[in-house]
N, C-alpha and C positions, 0 to 999 in steps of 0.2 A: 126254637125256644119261644113259647108263647107266654103271655102275661101271667097265666095261672102258674106256670113253672117258676117265674120270677117271684110271684107272691109266696110260693112255698119256700123258696130259698130265703126270703126275708123273714118269714115266720120262724124258720129254723134257727136264725141268728138273733131272734128277739127284736128285730127292727121292723116296726110297723110301716106299711106302705100306704102313703097318703095319696089316694087317687086324685084329690083336689089339686095337688102340686106336682104330679108326675104326668108327663106327656109321653105316651108310648109311641106316638107317631100316627099320622093320618087322622088326627082329631080336629078336623076343620072347624067344627062348631065352637071350639074354644078360642079361636083366633080373634084378636081384637082388631080395631081399625088401623092400628099401627103396631108393628111387632119389632122389638129390639132383641138382639141376640148377643151374648158374649161367649167366647170360646177360647180356652187355652188349648192350642193345637199340638202341644208337646213337641218341641224341637223340630219345627218345620224349616229345615235347612236345604239349600241347594247342594250340589256336590262339587262346587268349585272353590278353590282356595282364595280366601280374602286375607291379604297380607296385613291388614289393619286389625284383625280380630283373631281370637283363639278359637278357630273352627276346624282345627286339624282332625279331630275325631270324626268329623262328618265329611271325610274325603274317601275316595275309593280305597286308598291304602291306609286309612285311619283305623282306629280300634273298632269302630262301628261298621266298617266296610260299606259305607254309604255310597250308593251309585245312582246313575240316572234312572234306572228302572224302579228302584226303591223310592226315589224322589217323585217320579211320576205317579206311582201308586199312592203316595202320601197326599199329593195335591188333589188327586181324583177322589180320594176318600173324604177329604175336607169338603170338597164340592158336594158330595153326596149328603153329608150331614147338613149343610146349609140348605140344600134343596128340600130335604125331608123336614127340617125344622120350620120351614115357612108355612106349613099347612097348605091351604089352597092358593097362597101367594108366597113369593119369596120374602124373607125378612127385609124390612125397610132400612134398618140400621144395624150394623154388625161391628162389635168391638172384638179385636183379636189380640192375642199375645203369644209369645214364643215364635214369632215370625222372624226369619233372618234378615230379609231385605226386600226391596221393591221387585226384584226378579221373581221371588217366590209369590208375592201378592199378584203380580201380573199373570203368573202361571195358573193361579186359581181363578181370577176374575176376568182377565182379558183374553186369554188363549185357551182356557179350559171349558168345561161344560157350562159355566156361568157367563160366558162371553156375550150372550144375547141379552142379558139383563141390563147391561151398560151401567154397572155400579161405578161410582167414583171412589177414589181412595185418598185418604189423608195419612201420610207416613213420612218419616225421615229416618236416616240412619242414626241410631242412638249411640251414646258413648259406652254402652255395655261391653265389657271385655270379651264376652262370648259372641257378641254381635246380634243378640236377640232383641226384637223391637215390639212396640205396640202399634196398632193401626186402627183407624176407623173407616169403615166402608159403608156407603149409603146410596140410596136411590135418589137422584137429584130432583126428581119431580115431587118428592116428599120432604126432603131435607136440604135446605140451602144455606151453606156456611157463610157467616158474615166475617168471622175472625177465627184464627186458630193459632195455638202456640204449644211448644213442648217445654214443660217445666222441669228443670234439672234438679237432681238431688246431689248435693256435694257434702260428703261426710266430714265430720270433724277431723282435722289433720290433713285433709286433702285440699288441693288447689282447684282441681277440675272434677267433674262428675265422672264416675266409672260404672254407672249403672243406667238402666233404661229410665226414660223420663215419663212423666205423667202428661198425657195428651189432653189438651183442653180445646174444645170447639164450641163457639157460640153460633147458633144457627136459627133460621126461620123455618118453621114447619109449614106444611100446606095450609094449615089453619091460620097462618099469619102470626101465631104465637111464637115468642122467642124462647129458646131452650138452651141451657148451658150443660154441655156433656163432658165428662171426664172419663178417660180410659186409663186404667191402672194395671201395673204388674209390679207389685211391691217387692222389695228384696227378699230373697228366699230364706228359709230356715237352715240353710246349709251350715253345719258346725254346731247346731243346737238352737232351740227356740229362744232361750234366754240370752245366749251369747250373741245372737244376731238381732235381737229385738230393737237395739238402739237404731238400727238402720230403718226399720219400719216405723219407729217413733218419729224419725225425721220426715219420712214420707207423709205420715199423718199430719204433722204440724204444718208442713208446706201446703198440703191440700186444704187444711182448715183455714189457713190464712187467705188462700185464693177464694174459697167459698165465702168467707166473711167480707172480703172486698167486693164481691158480687152483691151481697145483701146490702152493703153500704150504699150502692148506687141504684139497686133495684130490690126493695124490701119484699116484693112478692115474686121473686125470681123462681122460674122453673128450673130445677137443678137435678140432673141425672148423673149419678156416679156408678160406674161399673168396673169390674175387674177381678183379677186374681190377687187377693191381698196378702196371701201367705200367712194370714191370721184369720181367726174365726170371729163371728159376730160378737161374742162375749169377751174377746181379748181387749185389753186396755187401749191399744192403738186405735181401735175402731169405736168402742163404746165410750171411752173417756176422752181421748185426745181429739179424735174427729167428732165426737159427740153424736154418733149415729145411734139412735135409740130404737128399742123394740116398738112394734106397732102398738098404739094405744087407741082408745075410743074417740079421742079428740085430737085434731092435728093443728099444730101451730105453723104459720107460714114460714118462719125462719128457724125451723127445727128440721134436722135430717132424720130420716127414718130408714132403718135397715130391713128391707123386705125379706132378706134371707133369715132373719131371726125367727120367722115363723117355722122354718124347717127345724131349727134347734128346739123350739118350743114343742113342736108336734112329734119330735123324734123320728122324722122322716130320713130317708137316705140322703147322702150329700153329693157334692159334685166331684169328690176325690176320696179315695180310700187308702189309708196308710196303716199298715200292720193290723189289718182286719177291721179298722174303725173308720166309718164314714164321717166326713166333715164338710162344712160349707166354706171352702176357701174362695169360691167364686160367688160374687154377691152383686145385688143391685141396691143402691141407696138413693133415696129421693127426698126432695124438699117437701114440706107439708102442703105447699100449693098444688103439687101434682097428685095429691090424694083427695083433693076437694072435688067431689062429684058435681058441684055446680059450675066448675070451670069447663071451658070448651073442650079441653083435652085433659084426661085424668087416667090414673091407673088405680086398680083396686088393691086393697091391702093384702089380698091373697093372689094378686095378679102375676106374681113371679112363679115360674114353673121350671122344673128340671126336665131337660129333654133326654129321656132314657129309653129309646126303642131297643128292641132285642139285639140289633146288629152292633150296638155300641157296648154291649155287655158280654161277659163270658163267665163261666163257672169259676169260682174261687176255690181252688183245690187245697189251699193252705188254711184259710180262715172260714171256709164255708160261705154259702150264699153266692152272690155274684160280685163282680168288680168291673171297672172300665176295661175295655179291650184296647190295650195300649200298643204303641209302636215298638217300644223297647222294654225289656225287663232287664234292668241293669244295662250292660253293654250288648246284651244278646238281642238281635232283631226278632221281634215277635209278630210283626206284620199287621198290627191293628190300627186303630184310629188315634187315640190319645189317652193319656192317663187321667184326664179330666172329662167330665160330662158338660155339655153346653147348658147354659141357663138362658131363660127367655122371659121377657117382660112385655106384656100386652097393654097398650093404651087404648082408650075408648074416646070417641067423640060424642059430645052431647047431642 
């Protein structure tokens, strides 16, 4: 399936394809000096029982009949996406979500096709009931962590957290600049968007407090927030509570800007498709300082891209056009990559 076929599919559904924000793969000339990638890898579980989590469906005798061969195919496919998304080099910094544990991460980065890149990993087992975590993976010659922590979300009426945390990392870049990075996987919309919204409101408030505390000590902080927010750029959790605004002509140092809002504005495809409708659940949000082209390291206001090569898409037989080639359709094994497309953000050095 070539780009022209994808273009026809999107025209058929009335969705314009923005070449400026879509990477088909192999577009080396578009790569910045530093490339960040975020990817929801859709239930990347091993096939072993963890007595502390509810992972029974991902066992050989579970309802998904998950086994070693399917697990190996899954981690190999994730490796393929990462290699392809790097352009002429591998991504420098990678945020991941829906990873079960360190075993799975090692299977991708330590023992798989990416083992020669020598990525370092920041991860811990989260209190999520299903056992899915977030992680940050990086090339140590580019990104040197100074501090990291996992910020818990404790819902009203609960004593301890029962969901995945927000990962925070403060690091030095090879430019000697300091950057503050957050990796998010906010609570899902399971049970309904409005019924579950209070959980994402909590996540937004906690993240906002942490961002404000950084600004208090460093008014010109470089802040990069990435993740699957399970909300869209225009939802109140992101636009009002986190106060991540659409791109404007002027940038304020202590203002957050949502680079994914450009996709909504332009009507481009999204990172996820639900009931035939594309949406941007996966987003990059940056502080105004990172949009300042006079800084040593900066990103462009249209610097966020959706990584959508042919092999990550398949024909949408129900709603027309194309959709992500996912691993599962319901509980039925489909053999694809993920129900989300990766997002990429390029930074440039002066």
